[in-house]
N, C-alpha and C positions, 0 to 999 in steps of 0.2 A: 291189296287187290287191284288197285288202280295202276300199278307198275306195268301191267300188261295192256293198259287202255281198253279194258273190256266194257262194252256197252250192253252185252247180252250174254247169258249163261243158259245153256241147256242142262236141266237137271235130270240125269238118268236114274232116277229112284222115285219110288211112290211115297217115300218117308216125308211127311209134311214138315217135320222138324228142320230138315235141311233147306226147305223153301224159305222158312222164317230166318234161318241163319244167313242165307245169301241175300235176302231182301235187306236185313239189318246191316250188311256189309257195304251198302250203297250201290249195289248193281242195279242200274235203271230197269232192266228187263230180265226176268227169270222166266224161262219157258220150261215146261215139263210135259210128259206124256199126255196129260189131260188137256193141254193146249193144242194138241195135234188131233183134230177131229173133224167130222163132216160138218157143214157141206164143203168147206174149203179142201178137204182131203177125203173124197167120197169112199175110197177103198180102205181107209184106215181102221174102221171097226173090225173087219175080219182079220186084219194083220195083227192088231193088238190082242186079239183073243188067243194067238198062238205065242205064248210066252218065250219060247225058244227063238222063233223067228224075229219077234220084236227086240229081243235082246241083241241079236246080231245087227239089226238096224241101228240100235243105240250105240253099240260098240263101234260101228263104222262112223257115226257122227262124232264120237269121242276121239277116235283115231285121227280124223281129219281136222279137228278143232285146233285153234290157235294155242291153247293151253289146256291141259287135262288136269283137274283136281282130283286126285286119287284118295280113296279111303284105304288106309293101310292094312286093314283086316279083311279085305275083300279079294277073293280069287278073280272075280270079274274085273276089278280094277287092275289087278296084276297082269291079266291078259292084255288089256288096253295099254298099259304102261310098256310092256314089251314090244307090242306092235308099233307104238310110237318111237321107242328107242331105235328100232330098225330103220326108221326114216328121219331120225334126228330131230324129232319134235319133243318139246319140253313137257315134263310132268312134274307136278308139285303135289305134295302130300297136305291134306287138310290140317293135320296136327301141327305143321310148320308155320302156318299162317293164320292161327286161331287168335291173333291179337284183336281182331274185330268181333270175336265171339260174344254174343250177349250173355249177361249174367243168367244163371239158372239153366243154361243149356250146355251139356257136355257131350263130347264126342268119344 
């Protein structure tokens, strides 16, 4: 994971298992939807209630990121991967970098 010199990852899922996986990978800061909330971002509550709109925001974050870690079984990840491909941005699949995966957690 450190080959990309990552200091922060945005986690575009509500699945808490992924949060544990990334924390155990040695990423100093893992941010998810629940970290983006009022009062720092006062309008976020109503935006997060619209799942479609919030998904578009998260896709844009992932498209513009330094690296995108895709889930191979996700159509959402596939959409982001294709958008990143058009701009020459790298995408990696989680199953290819699971050497850091903690025991007992499978993807």
